[in-house]
N, C-alpha and C positions, 0 to 999 in steps of 0.2 A: 548813541541811542537817543531816539526822539522821545520827548516827553509829551504825553497825551493829557490834555486838561481833564480834570475830574468831571466837568460838565459834559464833555464829549463822551467820556466813559459812561456817565449816568444815562445820557440819551441813548447810547448803544444798548445798555442794559434794559431800558424801558422798551426799546424797539424789539429786542429779543422776547420780552414778556408778551408784547402785543402779537408778535408772530406765533408764539406758543399758544396764545389764546385763540387765534384764528385756526390753528391746527386742531386744537381740542374741540372747537365749535364744529369743525368739519367732521371730526370723529363722531361726535354726538349726533350730528345730522344723519350720518350713515347708520348709526344704531337706531335712530328714529325710523328710517326707511325699513330696516329689518323688522322692527316691532310692528310696523304697519302691515308688512307681509304676513307676519305671524298672526296678527289680528284677523286679516282677511281669510287666512287658512282656517283659523278656529271658527270663524263665521260659517265658512263652507262646510266644515265638519259638523257643526251644530245643526245646520239645515239638513244635511244628508242623513244625519242620525235620527231625523224626525223630531228635532228639538229636544234631544235627550242629553246632550253633552254641554249643558249650560255653563258649568263651572270653568271649563277650558276657555270658553268665550269671554266670560267675566274676567278671568285672570289675564287673558291677552289684552282685553280692553283696558284694564287698569295699568298694565305694563306700558302700553302705548301712551296712555294719558300722562303717566309720570315722566316718560322720556320726552314727550312734547313739552311739558312744563320745564324740564331741565334745558332743553334746546332753546326755549324762549328766554330763559335766564342768561344763557350764553350770548344770545343775540342782544339782549339788553346791556350786558357788560361790554360787549364789543362796541355798541353805539355810544356808551358813555366814554370809553377810552378814545374812540374816533372823534368825538366832539372836542377833545383836548389836543388832538393831533393837528399840527400846522401843515402848510402846503409843502414843507420840506421833509415831512415825515417825523418831525420831532415833537416833543411834549413840553413846550416852554412853561406851561402852568401845571407842572407835575404835582406840586403840593396840593393845589386845588382839586386836581383829578383824584389824588389819593383821598382827600377829605370827602369828596362826593361819593366815591365808592364805599368808603367807610360808613358814611351816613346811610347809604342804601342797605348795607349789611346790617346795621343796627336796627333800621326800620323793619327789615324782614324778620329779624329775631323778635322784635316787639310784637309783630303780627303773628308770631309763633309759626313762621314758615322756615323752620330750622334747616331743612335740606337746602333751600335756596340761599339762606344766610351762610351755610357752610361752603357752598360753591363760591360765593362772593368773597368769603373770608380767605379762601385759598389765594385768590388773585390780589386781594388787599395785602396779604402777608408778603407775597412775592414783590409787589411794588414797594412796600415799606422796607423790605430787606435790601433792595437795590438802592433806594434813596439813602439808607443808612450806610451802605457800603461805600458810596461815593460822596458822602456828606463832607463838607469842609470842617465841621465841628468835631 
């Protein structure tokens, strides 16, 4: 039975997290496209009704705006993690990556952007769990 170094297992775990992040980002992008279609449909209905179905238009607009903000957050998290990825696809400075993402999460909470802080916290917790699982201590 071959022994796999803990550092290799850690890097594999971080790579899995990054791949999961990319999948989630793509899912949110698809939801964003759907909310845009819903918004366009609500606009058309609003116009065709002689501008009498304003609430549907307002609701669709708000839903689309919120999904756009969520997607932008996933893009930002992806950029942060990508900045710490080397040419071999590993994360040699994973502790700094974790600290940077944690700082962003705290900053968002301090700015009372709780939904965005919660999205970030999910990924901070996943990274922390992986680091703890394969830690030498």
